[in-house]
N, C-alpha and C positions, 0 to 999 in steps of 0.2 A: 523215151516215151514217144510213141507215134500217134498223132491226132490229126484230124482233118476238119475243115470248117463245115458248118451247117449251111448249105447253099440256098440261093434263091429258088433254084429248081426244086429243091426238097420241099420248100414251103408251098410253092404253087401246085406241086403234085398232090399234096395232101390237103389243100386248102379249101375244103368245102364242108367242113363239119365243125362242131363247137363243143364247149365244155361248161361246167358250172360248179366245180367243187374242189379246189385246193384251199378253199376259204377257211376262215376261223371255224373250228369244229364246235358242235353243239353239245359235246359230252366230254367230261374229263375223266371218266372211268374206263376200265378195260372191259371188253366184251368178247364173247366167243360164241359161235353158233356153227352148225354144220348143215350143208345141203345134202338131201338124199339119205337121211338116216345115219346109222352108226358106222357104216362102212365095213362091218364084219364080213370076212371072206373076200374082201376086195382091197383096193388101194385107197388109202386115205392121204390126202395132201393138205398141208397147213399153209395158209396164206396170211401174212401179216400186213396190215394197212392202217393208216390213220383215217379216221372217218367220224362223222356224227352218227347217231342212231339211224337217222333217215338215210344217210349215204350208205351205211352198212347194209341196210335193208335192200338197197338197190344192187349192191354187190351180191347179196344172197340170191336174188332173183337170177342174176347172171350165172352164178354157180349152180343153181338148181337146174337151169336149162342145160348146162354142161352135163350134169349128172343124168338128166333124162336121156341125153344122147349117148352117154357113156356110163351105163348103170353100174359098172364095176369100180367106178371112181367116185369117191366122196371128197368134197372140199370143205375143210373146216376154216372158217374165217376168224382170225383174232384181230380185233380192231380197238383203237384207243385214240386219245387226243394226241395231236402232233407233238405237244411238249413232252409227252411221256414216251414217244415212239423209240427214239434212238437208245435211250437207257434200257428199255425193255428188249430191244433187238440185241444190244451188246450182251445183256445177261443171257439171252438164249444161246448166242454163239459161245460165250465163255463156258456155259454148262455143257457144250457139245450137243445141243438140241435145237439147232436153228430151224426156222420155218423152211419149207420147201421153196416157196416163192414169196417175194417181199417187195415193198416199195423201197426205192433208194432215190436220193437226190444226187445230182452230179458231183457235188463236193464230197460226198461220202464214198462214191464208187471207187475212186482210186485208193482210198484207205482200206476198204474191205478187200479189194482185189489184190493189193500189194501183200496182204497177209495170207493169200491163198484161200480166202473164205468163200469165193464165188466161183461157180461153174463157168466154163467156157461154152456159151450157148451155141457157138458155131459147130460144136462137135455132135449136135443132134439133128442132122439134116433130114432125117426121116420123120422127126416129130415137130420140129419148129421150122417153118418154111419162110425164108427171108427174101425170096426172089422178087417179090413185088415192092420191096422197100428200097428207097433211095439210099445209096451208100453214104451220103452225107448224114442221113438220119442215123444209120447204124454206127457211124464213126463216133457219135457222141456217147456210145456205150462201149467203145473198144479201147483197150489198153495193151500196149506191147503186142499187138497182133491177135489178141484174144477178145472175144465179144462177151462182156460181163453184164450187159444190160440192154434191153430193147425199150426205146422210149414209149411211154404210154400215149404220147401225143406231143404237140408243139404249142408253145405259147410265147408271150413276151411280157415285159413290164408295162404298166400303164398307170394313169391317174384317173380317178373319178371325182367329179364335182357334183355337189348337191345343188341342183338348179333352183330349188325352192329358197335356199339360203342366198344364192346369187341374186335372185329377184328381191329378196328382203333387203339385201345390202345395196341394191341398185348398181350392181357390177355386171358388165358384159364381158365374156371371155373374148380375147383377140383370136386371130386365126391360129389355132393350136397345132396346125401342121408345121408352122414356121415360127412360132413364138420363141422369144429369147428367155434366158434366165432372169434378165432385168424385167421383162414382162411378167414373169412368174412372181417375182418379188413384189412388183407394183400391184398386181391383182390380189394377192393374198393380204397385203397390208390394207388395201381398200375394202376387202371383205370384213376384216376385223373392225375397221373404223365404221363401216356402213351398218354394222349390226350392234354398234356401241359395245363391242367386246363380248357379246353374248355367244358369238361363234368366231373362232379363230380361222384364218384363211386356210391353213393346212396343218396336218399332223403326219405328213408322209414319212415313211420309214427311212430315216437318214442313213443308217449303216447297212441297208439292204444291198447285198453284193450286185444285183442287176443294175441298180441305180448308180452305184459307184463305177461299175464297168461302163455304163453309158457315158457318164461324165468323162471317164478316161478316153473312151473311143472318140468323143468329140474333140479331143486334144491330141489325137494321133497315138494314143497309148492303149494298152489292154490291161485288164486285171491280171491275167495270166497269158504267157506266150504259148505258141504252138509246142515248144519244147518243155513246157511245164514250169518255167521260171516266172518270177514276179515281173509283170510288165508295167506296173504303176509306180510313178515316181513320188517322192515325198512332196515335191512342189505342187504336183497336180492334186494330190489328196488334201494338202494344206489349203489350196484355193477352194476346194469343195467345202471343207469345213468352215472356211471364212464366209462363204456364201450363206451357209446355214446360220452362222452366228449373226450376221448382218440381218437376215430375215427375222430371226427371233427377237433381236434387239429393236427392230422396227415394229414389232407387234404382229407380223404376218404369220408367225409360227407359234404354236401353243407353248406356254411357259415351261421352263425346265421342271421336270418331275411330274408334270400334269398328265402325261400319257403312260405312266408306269402301270396302271391297272390293266392287266391282260385279260380282256373280256373273252369269253368263249363263244359268243354269238355276235353276228354282225349288228343285231339290234342293240346290244349292250356295249358296243364299241364306241369310241369317241365320235366316229362318223355317224353311227346309228343314232346317237343321242343328240346330234347337232352341235356338239362341242367344237368340232372342226367341220369345215365345208368341203375339204378334199382329203384324199388318202391314196397312197400307192397300193396297187394290187397286181397279182398276176392277171393278165387280161382275160384268161379263161374263166375266172370266177365272177365276171361282171353280172351274169344272170342272178347269182345268189345275192350279191350286194344290191342290185337294183330291185329285186323282189322285196328285200328287207326294208328298203327305203321307199317303198310304194311307187316305184317307177320314176323317181325324181332324179336319178343319176344320169350323167353324161360321161362317156368314156373318151378320154383325150390322151394325146401323147405327152410324154415328158418334154420339157422345153430344151432349147439349145441345139435342135437338129439341123439348123441351117447356119453355115454352109456345109459343115461336116457332120455326117451321121455317126451316132454312137450306139444306136439301137441294135439289139441282137435278137434273132429268133432262136429260142432254146427249147430243149426237151422239157416237158412239164415235170415228169417223173420218169423213172426207169423201172421196168419189171426185171428183177434179178432172181437168180436161183442159187441156193446154197450148194457149195461143193460137197457138203456132207449129206445131201438129200439121199434118203434110202430108196427113192423112186425117181431117179433123175429123168428117165425118158417120159414118165407121166407128167412130171413138173414142166418139162419143156413143151409137152403137148398142150398143157393148160395155158402157158404163155402164148402159144400159137393161137389158141382159141381167143384169148383176150386181145390179140393183135389183128388177126386175119378173118375172124368170123363175125359178120354183121349181127348175128343173133346175140352175141355177148353185149351188144350195145343197146338192145331193145329196152332193157330195164334201166340201164344206167346212162342212156343217151351217149354223150361223149364226155363223161365226167372229168376226164383228165387231159383235155386239150384236143386239138385237131387230130383225128386219127391219122396214123402214119401210113396206113395202107390206103392208097388212092381209091380203090374200088369200095372199100368200107366207108371212107369219107363221103363218097358220092351218095351212098345209100342212106347214111345218117343225115345227110343234108336235106333230104326230102321231108324230114320230120322236125326241122329246126323251128323253135319259137323265135319271136322277134329279137329278144336279147341275144340269142345264140347267133343270129345273123349279124347283129352288131359286132360281136366279137370276131366272127369270121371275116367280115369286111375290113375290120381294123387290121387284122393280121395280113390279109391279102394286099392291102394298100402298102404296108411295110415291105412285103415280099416283092413288090414291083420296084423297090429302090435298092441301090447298092449299099449294103450294110456290112459292118465289120464281121469277120468270121467269129464263130463261137468255137472254142476249143474245150476239150474235156478238162475239168479241173483236176489238178494233180493231188497226190496224197499230201496231206497237210492243209488242204483248203478248208476243211471243217474247222480246224483250230484257228486258222487265219480269220474266218468269218466270225467266230466267237470273239476273238480279240478285237476285231473291228467294232463290235458292239460295245465292248468295254472302253475302248479309246473314245468312241463317240460320246459315251456318257461323261467321260472326263471333260470333254470340250463343252458339252451341254451345261455342266455346272460350273464352268469357268476355272476348273482346276488344271487345265492344260490349254495352251494356246493352239490355234490351228497348225502353226509351223511345228511346234513340239509334237503334236499328234501325228502329223505326216511323217516326221522322222522316226518316231517310235514305231509306227505301224510298219514301215519298210524294214527296220531292223528286226522287229519281232517276226515279220512274215518270212524273211529270208532264213531266220533261225528255224522256224517251223518247217519250211521246205527241206532244209538240211537234215533235220532230225528224221523227217518222214522218209528221206531217201537213204538213210544210213541203216 
């Protein structure tokens, strides 16, 4: 497998626009609608995406603008909650009726591509124009020399803190550009104590791969290597789990089992309800979260970035095309529109990260609200630093991510020690990679 890092130049080239919606979606049902009528006598393309009703309406406006410019092409959007998305997508592929264009995340790309399910987008040079995109960006969607996805934008992991709760607790955050994991521990314990347990310091997503990858990077390791092997040691993951156990035992992290309720809106989440003062998010969704929290959030880095950086700039999502698409050229042209045409961003702003086309990013930047600028400034500040490379996640990464959640749950409830968890994760992950490669 051939992969390349996402470079600093890549980030700075595209770093003048923002996003607002990989967030918790506001609808748990499926939806479908078409732009431009029935499409009879023309070409109909199906796009699958996860979205709330409000976000789906934004996409519809973008597709309607495309239909207006291309009246022979109708775009049908199928949207659903993120928790339902992969099952629905797998069902469509199994039935031989996949969507023409779809959202994928990096850890799924290798799995679908290895099964021959995705088109090589580099074979449509007349329909999908890639000249303006940095090669480091495109490498995040390339596997074995074939381009199977074009990033929707770039983002990174972040923490948000509710400043209202910080004030109630009498806690001031230290310099969050350089704070340590011990600072993180102390701050969150102080929040819980300062609010008499009404709000816990944090409920950040412990088994979230970007956070684990960052912890690994700070210790000279990677979640996955450039060759697609596991780069995380049992000892490093055990230390990460021990940190979380210590934080929970000290009261700085929400009690075991208290975060199981999977809210479908930010307002109904533990952060939205004030049950926790901080949460991990993709940085591009800051605007959604801050709006839901009445402007009371501050966006900060994860701790431990000094002296060694672990942060990565990553693709937000990828636009991919089914190899079985009956209209492959038209599907590639739609991805071109979603990537290279500023008109596609007029309704959706930059819903999915910093646009990867620098010219488009510059145009979108002129309409940024304050929260959008906060996200962009956050990403650009990271882009000025020497960060670890991001590599395409190999086939088997999805199974590994699911297993990480299961193992973290065992640690959470004390059924497995951190050391046992680290060892089991490595053993299981290596087996997952071997199965995927066979």
